Phi, psi and omega in degrees: 000131182268144173283148176289136177274141180272153178295144180304137177085358181268345180221148178281134176276164178300322181296316180294324176297314181294324180289327182277342184302313181300320179296317180297318178297320180295318178296317180299316179294321179296317179298318179294322180294320179293323178297322183287348178280348181253146182292159174293157180294132177221122188234156172221101183062239180270000184257153180224150177301128185244126179286139180253129175222137359287157181277122179256150177291138177291127178284160172288132182250121176272112185232184171237148173274182186286356175258005179084009179272141178287140176221149174246121182258128177226163174281137179266132181302138177083359182236153173272139176239129172256121178254111185253130176253130183217172180216154181290340180273356190272115180295317183294337178296331179293337173270321188289316185296314178298326178295316178296323177297319176297319177298316179298321180288328184272339181224055182295338182269357187244331186217139174256138180236128178241114179254122187241123176283131187253346190256348181205154174252005180285102184298324180295316179298317182293316178296323178295317179299313183285340183301328181272004184244154178272083185233029185300327183274001188260130176276102180262141182226164177242138180276065187293333185250004179078011181295317179291323178296319178296314180293329180293329175291327185270316186218335182258070180297130180268080184275000179188172179217124359284166175217138183236126175260137177259121176255123185285180183296343178271359179084012179254145179291121184264322183177185183212163171215132177268161180092197184242078181288159179269089182297335182271002177284164174305321181292322177295319178296321178297319179296314179297320179294322178303312183283334174295322184285351181281350184288000000 
């Protein structure tokens, strides 16, 4: 019994499959390489970590600590810096700040965290707000001179509250996430590790 012959062009021959295989493998490798250039997904409620392009260098920020002393905050080469903007009226900040404090306490050698109050310069009001939260490991600052407000217009857009910007090991702003994400979750650890590996 003879097999039916197929019309030309309706089926791939073994030869055409073998000839196309190298090109298909090259496309597949390129797609995987492009995927690895983007950070892993990291979400907080309806918000997701958003990559910022072009990447701008984090400016030095002249702030005050909670004792009224002047400090200049900069990104340290080779380290990740999380710049967090919060407010005393913000309910989600009551969840976000303790999580950031836990992250600071558990990884002091890997990540720097700068928490900046945006809505008041009243140190007593800020200390009262923070007094009920577990934030002992967190470096909290006040935007006494408007440096953070100026930077927010240029590169730290405050599209929500709280909002945290991730500055990579090169000192450039990589992206942001609004809300109160779980930085100590596996997804948070993967995001931080992704940017640590970029150095």
